C-alpha positions as CSV (number, residue, x, y, z in Angstrom):
1,M,-8.1,1.6,20.3
2,Q,-10.4,3.0,22.9
3,S,-8.8,1.1,25.8
4,R,-5.3,1.1,24.3
5,K,-5.1,-2.6,25.5
6,R,-3.4,-5.3,23.5
7,L,-6.0,-7.7,22.0
8,S,-3.6,-10.5,21.0
9,S,0.0,-11.2,20.2
10,S,1.5,-13.9,18.0
11,H,4.5,-14.7,15.7
12,P,2.9,-16.6,12.8
13,L,5.8,-16.0,10.3
14,S,9.2,-14.3,10.1
15,H,9.7,-10.8,8.8
16,P,6.1,-9.6,8.3
17,S,5.8,-6.7,5.9
18,H,2.1,-6.3,5.0
19,A,-1.2,-6.8,6.8
20,D,-5.0,-6.3,6.3
21,F,-8.1,-6.8,8.4
22,S,-11.3,-8.4,7.0
23,A,-14.3,-6.1,6.8
24,D,-15.7,-7.4,10.2
25,D,-12.2,-7.3,11.8
26,R,-12.6,-11.0,12.6
27,L,-9.6,-12.1,10.4
28,L,-6.1,-10.6,9.9
29,V,-4.0,-11.6,6.9
30,I,-0.2,-11.1,7.1
31,K,2.4,-11.3,4.3
32,S,6.2,-11.5,4.9
33,T,9.2,-10.2,3.0
34,W,9.6,-13.8,1.6
35,G,6.0,-13.8,0.3
36,E,4.7,-16.2,2.9
37,I,1.1,-15.6,3.9
38,A,-0.8,-16.3,7.1
39,V,-4.5,-15.8,8.1
40,L,-5.0,-15.2,11.8
41,D,-8.0,-15.0,14.2
42,T,-7.8,-11.4,15.2
43,A,-9.0,-11.9,18.8
44,S,-6.7,-14.9,19.7
45,G,-3.9,-14.6,17.2
46,E,-4.4,-18.2,16.2
47,K,-3.0,-19.1,12.8
48,L,-5.9,-20.5,10.7
49,S,-4.1,-21.1,7.4
50,S,-0.7,-20.3,5.8
51,H,1.1,-20.5,2.5
52,R,4.8,-20.3,1.7
53,P,6.1,-19.9,-1.9
54,R,9.0,-22.1,-3.0
55,R,11.1,-19.0,-3.7
56,H,11.3,-15.4,-2.6
57,D,8.3,-13.7,-4.1
58,E,7.0,-10.9,-1.9
59,G,5.6,-8.3,-4.3
60,G,2.9,-5.9,-3.2
61,S,0.6,-6.0,-0.2
62,I,-2.3,-8.4,0.3
63,R,-5.9,-7.2,0.7
64,F,-9.2,-8.7,1.5
65,A,-11.9,-8.6,-1.2
66,P,-15.2,-7.0,-0.5
67,D,-17.0,-10.1,0.8
68,D,-13.9,-11.4,2.8
69,D,-14.1,-14.8,1.1
70,F,-11.1,-13.9,-1.1
71,L,-7.7,-12.2,-0.9
72,V,-5.8,-10.4,-3.6
73,D,-2.0,-10.0,-3.8
74,G,0.8,-9.3,-6.3
75,S,4.2,-10.8,-6.6
76,W,7.7,-10.1,-7.7
77,S,7.2,-12.7,-10.4
78,G,4.6,-10.5,-12.1
79,E,1.4,-12.3,-11.1
80,I,-1.8,-10.8,-9.6
81,R,-3.4,-13.6,-7.7
82,V,-6.9,-14.1,-6.2
83,R,-6.9,-16.5,-3.2
84,R,-9.5,-18.2,-1.1
85,A,-9.3,-16.7,2.4
86,S,-10.2,-20.1,3.9
87,N,-7.1,-22.0,2.7
88,L,-5.1,-19.5,0.6
89,S,-5.3,-21.5,-2.6
90,A,-5.0,-19.5,-5.8
91,V,-8.3,-19.6,-7.7
92,K,-7.3,-17.1,-10.4
93,S,-4.0,-15.4,-11.6
94,F,-3.0,-12.9,-14.2
95,A,0.6,-13.0,-15.4
96,F,2.7,-10.0,-16.6
97,E,5.9,-11.3,-18.0
98,G,9.0,-9.4,-17.2
99,E,7.2,-7.2,-14.6
100,M,6.9,-7.0,-10.9
101,I,3.6,-6.1,-9.0
102,N,4.9,-3.9,-6.2
103,A,1.7,-2.4,-4.8
104,V,-1.9,-3.5,-4.4
105,S,-4.7,-1.3,-3.2
106,R,-8.5,-1.0,-3.4
107,N,-11.2,1.6,-2.7
108,E,-13.4,1.4,0.3
109,L,-16.2,-0.4,-1.5
110,G,-13.7,-2.9,-3.0
111,D,-15.2,-2.5,-6.5
112,L,-12.1,-0.8,-7.9
113,W,-8.6,-2.1,-7.6
114,L,-5.1,-0.7,-8.4
115,F,-1.9,-2.6,-9.1
116,A,1.5,-1.0,-9.5
117,H,3.7,-2.5,-12.3
118,T,7.5,-2.1,-12.6
119,T,9.7,-3.7,-15.2
120,K,12.5,-6.1,-14.2
121,Y,16.0,-4.7,-15.1
122,K,17.6,-6.4,-18.0
123,P,21.3,-5.5,-18.9
124,E,20.7,-6.2,-22.6
125,T,17.8,-3.6,-22.7
126,A,18.9,-0.1,-23.6
127,E,16.1,1.6,-21.6
128,T,13.9,0.0,-19.0
129,P,10.2,0.7,-19.7
130,R,8.6,3.1,-17.3
131,P,6.4,2.0,-14.5
132,Y,2.6,2.2,-14.7
133,V,-0.5,1.4,-12.7
134,S,-3.5,-0.7,-13.8
135,L,-7.1,-0.3,-12.7
136,W,-9.5,-3.3,-12.4
137,K,-13.1,-3.8,-11.5
138,W,-14.1,-6.5,-9.0
139,P,-14.4,-9.4,-9.6
140,L,-11.1,-9.4,-11.3
141,R,-11.4,-10.6,-14.9
142,A,-9.4,-8.2,-17.1
143,L,-7.7,-4.8,-16.5
144,Q,-9.9,-1.8,-17.2
145,S,-7.2,0.7,-17.9
146,T,-3.5,1.5,-17.5
147,I,-1.9,4.8,-16.5
148,N,1.6,6.0,-17.2
149,V,2.5,7.8,-13.9
150,G,5.2,9.9,-15.6
151,L,8.0,8.8,-13.3
152,R,11.3,7.0,-13.9
153,T,10.8,4.8,-10.8
154,M,7.7,4.1,-8.7
155,D,8.1,3.2,-5.0
156,K,4.4,3.4,-4.0
157,A,1.0,3.7,-5.5
158,I,-2.3,3.7,-3.6
159,L,-5.9,4.3,-4.6
160,A,-7.9,6.7,-2.5
161,P,-10.8,5.1,-0.5
162,T,-13.7,7.3,-1.5
163,A,-12.4,9.7,-4.3
164,P,-11.1,9.2,-7.8
165,Y,-7.5,9.9,-6.8
166,I,-4.2,7.9,-6.9
167,A,-1.2,8.8,-4.8
168,V,2.2,7.8,-6.2
169,V,5.7,8.2,-4.9
170,G,8.7,7.8,-7.2
171,F,11.6,9.5,-8.9
172,C,10.7,12.4,-11.2
173,E,13.4,13.3,-13.8
174,K,12.0,16.9,-14.3
175,A,12.2,17.6,-10.6
176,N,15.5,15.6,-10.4
177,G,14.3,14.0,-7.2
178,R,11.7,12.0,-5.4
179,V,8.1,13.3,-5.4
180,L,4.6,12.6,-4.1
181,R,2.2,12.9,-7.0
182,I,-1.7,12.9,-7.0
183,L,-3.3,11.6,-10.2
184,S,-6.9,11.3,-11.2
185,T,-8.1,7.8,-12.1
186,D,-8.1,8.9,-15.8
187,G,-4.4,9.7,-15.5
188,A,-4.3,13.5,-15.1
189,V,-1.6,14.9,-12.8
190,L,-3.5,17.0,-10.2
191,A,-0.5,18.0,-8.0
192,S,3.1,17.1,-7.2
193,T,5.5,17.9,-4.4
194,P,9.1,17.0,-3.7
195,L,10.1,14.5,-0.9
196,A,13.4,14.1,0.8
197,I,14.8,10.6,0.6
198,A,14.5,9.2,4.0
199,G,15.9,5.7,3.8
200,T,12.8,4.4,5.7
201,G,10.7,3.3,2.9
202,S,7.9,5.0,1.0
203,S,4.7,4.2,3.0
204,T,1.9,6.4,1.9
205,R,-1.7,6.3,3.3
206,W,-5.0,8.0,2.7
207,S,-7.5,9.2,5.3
208,H,-10.8,7.4,5.2
209,D,-12.6,10.4,3.7
210,S,-9.8,10.8,1.0
211,R,-9.2,14.4,2.1
212,L,-5.7,13.9,3.5
213,V,-2.8,11.8,2.3
214,G,0.3,11.1,4.5
215,T,3.8,9.8,3.7
216,V,7.2,9.4,5.2
217,T,10.1,11.7,4.4
218,K,13.5,12.5,6.0
219,G,13.0,13.0,9.8
220,K,9.3,13.3,9.8
221,F,5.8,12.2,8.7
222,V,4.1,14.7,6.4
223,I,0.3,14.9,5.8
224,Y,-1.1,16.9,2.9
225,S,-4.6,18.0,1.9
226,A,-5.8,16.3,-1.2
227,P,-5.8,16.6,-4.1
228,D,-3.8,19.9,-4.1
229,L,-1.0,18.6,-1.7
230,T,-1.1,21.7,0.5
231,P,0.9,20.8,3.7
232,Y,-1.5,20.1,6.5
233,A,0.5,18.6,9.4
234,T,4.0,17.3,10.2
235,Y,5.3,15.0,13.0
236,S,9.0,14.9,13.7
237,E,10.5,11.4,14.0
238,E,14.1,10.3,13.6
239,Y,13.2,7.2,11.7
240,P,9.6,7.3,10.4
241,A,8.3,4.1,8.9
242,D,4.6,3.9,8.5
243,L,1.3,5.7,9.4
244,A,-2.4,5.2,9.5
245,F,-5.4,7.4,9.9
246,L,-8.1,6.5,12.4
247,R,-11.6,6.5,11.0
248,S,-12.7,9.1,13.6
249,G,-10.5,11.6,11.8
250,L,-9.2,12.8,15.2
251,E,-6.0,10.9,15.5
252,V,-3.2,9.4,13.4
253,V,-1.1,6.4,14.2
254,L,2.7,6.8,13.7
255,G,5.2,4.0,13.6
256,S,8.9,4.4,13.6
257,W,11.8,1.9,13.7
258,S,11.7,2.0,17.5
259,A,8.1,2.6,18.6
260,G,4.5,3.4,17.7
261,R,2.3,6.2,19.0
262,T,-0.9,8.0,18.3
263,A,-1.1,11.8,17.9
264,P,-3.9,14.3,17.4
265,L,-4.6,15.0,13.8
266,V,-4.4,18.8,13.8
267,P,-2.9,21.3,11.4
268,G,0.7,22.4,12.1
269,D,4.0,20.9,13.4
270,A,4.2,18.4,16.3
């Protein structure tokens, strides 16, 4: 990031959708929209191992565990899986019948994990159960608690790195629209704010100190102070897609359908 020079470039799998670096940045894991997984050498881009499911089973993102020896991901088939980073073999799995795991996140230490659960639609069911999140301690053995997020649908859920907060994006019946909501890890709603439907996904990211949370909305990236969701900064973009905070706290990386850029992380409109 200091030199702005490309370190490596590769095409290990088609339609990548999720990625995560190991703690020492030596490895990069990528997951595709099919659910295929590849582990790369960050410096060279060389593919070290890969796994392709027999059927479409993307689910939530894939993350390195605290010691980098294991990876954790969720699937559309309702399984939370722990995999060996060396060969991607599944060493442990937890099944939730009739559900989909559509988000996976962890705190900075990696000792607390969050999974977002949504229920598969069934025509014969009068009312689809509401989405919820589960919290787990590492190593994963059994869920610690569940939280009803109070939304009809849930597009995104992510645990704050260093604070007891959860950011959730979904449809709120009371607000009659899409909202960004901040919850405590015991389920209390701390703040909520409306979001315009953008058609560019629901990517939501925390700053490394958990004081800011950013998301995509129609025609712009919006960053809020946490946990009160006071607007902090906005960045106009025709088709915003994803964002990330640099650890320095001085810049934010913004990705659109057409390009990526960095911008100063300062209050106001840009």
